[in-house]
C-alpha positions in Angstrom: -349.0 69.1 105.4 -351.7 71.0 107.1 -349.1 73.9 108.3 -347.7 73.7 104.8 -350.8 74.5 103.3 -351.5 77.3 105.7 -348.4 78.8 105.0 -348.9 78.7 101.4 -352.5 79.7 101.6 -351.4 83.0 103.6 -348.4 83.6 101.3 -351.1 83.6 98.4 -353.5 85.9 100.1 -350.8 88.4 100.8 -349.5 88.1 97.2 -353.3 88.6 96.5 -353.3 91.9 98.4 -350.1 92.9 97.1 -351.3 92.6 93.3 -354.4 94.5 94.1 -352.1 97.6 95.3 -349.5 97.5 92.7 -352.4 97.7 90.2 -353.2 100.9 91.2 -349.7 102.3 91.9 -348.6 102.7 88.3 -345.4 104.9 88.9 -343.3 106.0 91.8 -342.3 109.6 92.9 -339.2 110.0 95.3 -339.6 113.3 96.8 -336.7 115.2 97.7 -337.3 114.9 101.2 -336.9 111.0 100.7 -340.8 110.3 101.0 -342.4 108.5 98.1 -345.7 108.5 96.4 -347.2 106.2 94.2 -350.0 106.4 91.4 -350.6 106.4 88.2 -349.0 109.6 85.9 -351.9 111.2 84.1 -349.9 113.9 82.3 -346.7 111.8 81.1 -347.0 113.0 77.8 -347.1 116.7 78.7 -343.4 117.8 79.3 -344.0 121.5 79.5 -346.5 121.2 83.0 -344.6 122.5 86.1 -346.2 119.6 88.1 -347.0 115.8 87.7 -350.6 114.9 87.9 -351.0 111.7 89.9 -354.1 109.1 90.2 -353.3 107.8 93.7 -354.3 104.4 95.3 -357.1 106.1 97.4 -359.1 107.3 94.4 -358.2 111.0 94.4 -355.6 113.4 92.4 -352.6 114.8 93.6 -350.2 117.7 92.2 -346.5 117.5 92.7 -344.2 120.3 91.9 -341.4 119.2 89.5 -339.1 120.8 91.8 -340.1 118.6 94.9 -339.4 115.4 93.1 -336.1 114.1 92.8 -336.7 111.0 90.5 -339.8 109.0 88.7 -339.8 105.5 88.7 -341.8 104.8 85.4 -343.3 101.7 84.5 -342.0 99.5 81.7 -343.9 98.7 78.8 -344.7 95.2 79.8 -345.7 96.3 82.8 -348.4 99.2 81.5 -349.3 96.1 78.9 -350.1 94.0 82.0 -351.9 96.9 83.8 -354.8 96.9 81.1 -355.2 93.2 81.0 -355.1 92.0 84.7 -358.7 93.8 85.3 -360.1 91.1 82.5 -358.4 88.2 84.3 -361.3 86.0 85.9 -360.6 84.2 89.0 -360.6 80.5 87.3 -357.4 78.4 86.9 -357.1 78.7 83.2 -357.0 82.7 83.2 -354.4 82.7 85.8 -352.4 80.2 84.3 -352.6 82.1 80.6 -351.8 85.4 82.3 -349.0 84.0 84.5 -347.4 82.5 81.0 -347.6 85.7 79.8 -345.8 87.4 82.6 -343.0 85.0 82.0 -342.4 85.7 78.4 -342.9 89.5 78.9 -339.9 89.6 82.3 -342.5 90.3 85.3 -341.7 87.5 87.6 -343.5 89.0 90.4 -346.7 89.1 88.9 -346.4 85.9 87.6 -345.6 84.2 91.0 -349.0 85.9 92.1 -350.8 84.4 89.5 -349.0 81.1 89.9 -349.9 80.9 93.7 -353.7 81.8 92.9 -353.5 78.8 90.4 -352.7 76.3 93.0 -354.8 77.6 95.4 -357.8 77.2 93.3 -356.4 73.7 91.8 -353.9 72.1 94.4 -352.9 69.5 92.1 -351.7 71.6 89.4 -348.3 70.3 88.2 -347.2 72.8 85.9 -348.0 75.6 88.7 -346.2 73.8 91.2 -343.1 73.2 89.3 -343.3 76.4 87.8 -342.9 78.0 91.5 -340.3 75.5 92.2 -342.1 73.1 94.2 -341.0 69.4 94.2 -343.4 66.3 94.6 -341.9 64.2 97.7 -344.0 61.6 99.4 -347.1 62.6 97.2 -347.3 66.1 98.6 -345.9 69.3 97.0 -343.4 71.1 99.0 -341.4 74.2 98.5 -337.6 73.2 97.2 -336.4 75.6 99.6 -338.2 74.4 102.8 -337.5 70.5 101.8 -333.8 71.5 101.9 -333.8 73.3 105.1 -335.6 70.2 106.5 -332.9 68.4 105.2 -330.1 70.5 107.0 -328.9 72.7 103.9 -328.1 76.3 103.9 -328.3 79.1 101.0 -324.7 79.6 100.9 -323.3 82.2 98.2 -326.2 81.3 95.8 -326.2 77.3 96.0 -327.6 75.1 98.7 -325.1 73.7 100.9 -324.6 71.6 104.0 -323.3 73.2 106.9 -320.1 70.9 106.9 -319.3 72.0 103.3 -319.9 75.9 104.0 -317.3 75.2 107.3 -314.8 73.8 105.0 -315.0 76.3 102.2 -314.6 79.0 104.9 -311.6 77.3 106.5 -310.2 77.0 102.8 -310.9 80.8 102.2 -309.5 81.8 105.8 -306.6 79.5 104.9 -305.7 81.0 101.6 -305.9 84.3 103.3 -303.6 83.3 105.7 -301.3 82.3 103.0 -301.3 85.4 100.9 -300.6 87.4 104.4 -297.7 85.5 105.2 -296.2 86.1 101.6 -296.7 89.8 102.5 -295.4 89.6 106.0 -292.1 87.5 104.7 -291.4 90.2 101.9 -291.7 92.9 103.9 -289.3 91.4 106.4 -286.9 90.5 103.3 -287.3 94.2 102.0 -285.9 95.4 105.8 -282.7 93.4 105.5 -281.0 96.0 103.6 -281.9 98.7 106.7 -281.4 99.2 110.4 -284.3 96.8 111.0 -282.2 93.7 109.4 -281.4 91.8 112.5 -284.9 92.0 113.8 -286.0 91.2 110.4 -283.9 88.1 110.0 -285.0 86.9 113.6 -288.9 87.5 112.5 -288.3 85.2 109.5 -286.6 82.5 111.3 -289.1 82.4 114.3 -292.0 81.3 111.5 -293.6 78.0 112.5 -296.9 78.1 110.7 -297.5 75.8 108.1 -299.8 78.2 106.2 -296.6 80.0 105.3 -294.7 77.4 103.3 -296.3 78.3 100.3 -294.8 82.0 100.5 -291.6 80.7 102.0 -291.5 78.5 98.6 -292.4 81.5 96.1 -289.3 83.7 98.0 -287.3 80.6 97.8 -287.4 80.6 94.0 -287.0 84.4 93.4 -284.2 84.6 95.9 -280.3 84.8 94.6 -278.5 85.7 98.2 -277.5 82.1 99.2 -277.5 83.4 102.9 -281.0 84.0 103.0 -281.8 80.8 101.0 -280.1 78.6 103.7 -282.3 80.8 106.4 -285.5 79.6 104.3 -284.4 76.1 104.4 -283.6 76.3 107.9 -287.0 77.4 108.6 -288.9 75.0 106.4 -287.1 72.5 108.7 -288.6 74.0 111.8 -292.1 73.9 110.9 -294.0 70.9 112.0 -295.8 69.6 108.8 -295.2 67.2 106.2 -295.7 69.7 103.4 -292.5 71.7 104.8 -290.7 68.2 104.6 -292.0 67.5 100.9 -290.8 70.9 99.8 -287.2 70.2 101.0 -287.4 67.4 99.3 -288.0 69.0 96.2 -285.8 71.8 96.6 -282.9 69.2 97.4 -284.1 67.3 94.1 -283.8 70.4 91.9 -281.7 73.3 93.1 -278.4 73.9 91.6 -276.8 75.1 94.6 -274.6 72.5 96.6 -275.0 74.2 99.8 -278.6 74.4 99.6 -278.5 70.8 98.3 -277.0 69.7 101.6 -278.6 72.1 103.9 -281.9 70.7 102.7 -280.8 67.0 103.5 -279.3 67.8 106.8 -283.0 69.3 107.8 -284.7 66.3 106.4 -282.1 63.6 108.4 -282.9 65.4 111.6 -286.8 65.1 111.4 -286.4 61.2 110.7 -289.6 61.2 109.2 -290.3 57.9 107.2 -292.1 59.6 104.2 -289.1 61.5 103.2 -287.2 58.1 102.1 -290.3 57.2 100.2 -290.2 60.2 98.3 -286.3 60.1 97.3 -287.1 56.4 96.2 -289.7 58.1 94.0 -287.3 60.2 92.3 -284.9 56.9 91.6 -287.6 56.4 89.0 -287.0 59.7 87.4 -286.4 60.6 83.8 -283.8 63.3 84.7 -280.7 61.5 85.4 -279.7 64.2 87.7 -282.3 63.5 89.9 -282.0 60.0 90.6 -278.3 60.7 91.8 -279.5 63.4 94.1 -281.9 61.0 95.6 -279.3 58.2 96.1 -277.0 60.5 97.9 -279.4 61.7 100.4 -281.0 58.0 101.0 -277.5 57.5 101.6 -277.3 60.0 104.0 -280.6 59.2 105.7 -278.9 55.7 106.1 -282.2 53.5 105.4 -281.0 49.9 104.7 -284.8 49.3 103.4 -283.9 50.9 100.0 -281.4 49.0 98.9 -283.6 47.0 96.3 -284.8 50.2 94.6 -281.1 51.5 94.7 -280.3 48.5 92.9 -283.3 49.0 90.1 -281.6 52.4 89.8 -278.0 51.3 89.1 -278.4 51.6 85.6 -281.2 53.8 84.4 -282.5 54.4 80.8 -283.9 58.0 79.6 -285.8 59.2 76.7 -284.0 62.0 74.9 -286.0 64.0 72.2 -284.4 64.9 68.9 -285.6 67.4 66.5 -286.4 66.8 63.1 -284.3 67.9 60.2 -282.8 67.1 56.7 -279.9 65.4 58.2 -279.2 64.2 61.7 -275.6 63.1 62.9 -275.3 63.0 66.7 -272.1 61.6 68.3 -272.5 60.3 71.8 -269.0 60.7 73.7 -268.5 58.3 76.6 -268.7 59.6 80.3 -270.7 62.7 80.6 -273.1 63.5 83.1 -275.3 60.7 82.2 -272.3 58.2 82.0 -273.7 57.3 78.7 -271.6 55.1 76.0 -270.2 56.3 73.2 -271.5 56.3 69.3 -272.4 58.1 66.4 -276.4 58.1 65.2 -277.0 59.1 61.5 -280.3 59.7 59.6 -281.8 61.0 56.7 -284.7 63.7 56.8 -287.1 62.8 59.7 -289.8 64.2 61.9 -288.9 64.8 66.0 -288.1 61.4 67.4 -287.2 60.4 70.7 -284.1 57.9 71.5 -283.4 56.1 74.6 -280.0 56.8 76.4 -278.8 54.1 78.8 -277.0 55.7 82.5 -274.6 54.0 84.9 -275.3 56.0 88.1 -272.2 56.4 90.0 -274.0 57.9 93.1 -276.4 55.2 93.2 -273.2 52.6 93.4 -271.4 54.7 96.2 -275.0 54.8 98.3 -275.0 51.1 97.9 -271.7 50.2 98.8 -271.8 52.8 101.8 -275.1 51.0 103.1 -274.2 47.3 102.5 -270.5 47.4 102.7 -270.0 45.3 99.4 -269.6 46.0 95.8 -270.8 44.4 92.6 -270.1 47.6 90.6 -273.2 47.8 88.0 -273.8 44.2 87.8 -277.5 44.2 89.1 -277.9 40.6 88.8 -275.1 40.0 91.2 -276.5 42.5 93.6 -280.0 41.1 93.6 -278.7 37.3 94.2 -276.5 38.9 96.7 -279.6 40.9 98.2 -281.7 37.4 98.0 -279.3 35.5 100.1 -278.7 38.2 102.4 -282.5 38.2 103.2 -282.6 34.5 103.5 -279.5 34.8 106.3 -281.2 37.2 108.1 -284.7 35.4 108.5 -283.2 32.2 108.9 -280.1 32.5 111.0 -278.0 29.2 111.8 -279.5 27.4 114.6 -276.9 24.3 114.3 -275.6 23.9 118.1 -272.2 21.9 118.7 -272.6 18.7 120.7 -270.4 18.9 123.7 -269.0 15.5 125.0 
């Protein structure tokens, strides 16, 4: 604490000396040579005079030809008023506090700080002055917030106090974001070279990508790509990147892309990786409100050959989907049997209504095919029969027949 007080006193003394100096140097004159002169501009009202008349801080007067002055840094109105008030400030807590408040109201932060420092030099327990200076009371002692935070390990970073670990993470995220953007630029450049003489080199460069930071760029290019061959190359690259985000991108592409070849290419890449999270992602898609995604997920699960997914597949044999209907004066809707959702037929009519949603029931053929493929049995879409069979099968597996025949 003694060390902090000595530093505070030294800073206060230095600022008071600065205050005494700035009180005299009312204006700044920057010469064409780069040198600077400070003093009070005495003939500022005489615009026709060929020279500046300046009262310097040394007590003398100086004349500067206007042609030798490149810039005049003039005081603000607040500074001029302050220069008139400052000489009358008594060296007391009350007067320094009063002029500090005046400086705050007239946007003179440096002068305000000078007077606040003098206040706490005269009265070390002056709470308002300490708080105005940004000091905090910790353990019964007033300390500068910056000093306290630095002792706690904080560092000033982009205008805020952060721990070094936070700064390192922020810098890492920034570096990764720049790398992602750089990958998009490089991949786009290679893609643009596929119609020229460097076609083979460009394709080879794309196929050699292994950096997980390139995943986002590949995904963006896949969405915009119309050439099936290039789309299959991008799928191949994603399959070779050793990162779960690449696998997740392949799962989503398999569930949403309309190109059948791209779908099977994605599943082939996923099957080769044999990563457990893949099956979980496809199982989650079995609960999708989009029937097409349900069946796509089922086909993929069948190709992965994971026996543990049988229960969620049984649940997905028959699914229910919300369909939005617009409001109108009269609605007559006919549902034919079959169709992409395998719905049952029927007609729905109503008078004037607001927009609403109806529930459609779908029997999912691909889910049934996958169940049959994984289990070797079939109970059609009878979910109760499937569940009963699965329960009995689990009991048989967990409690094998231990009965032995007696040999006489």
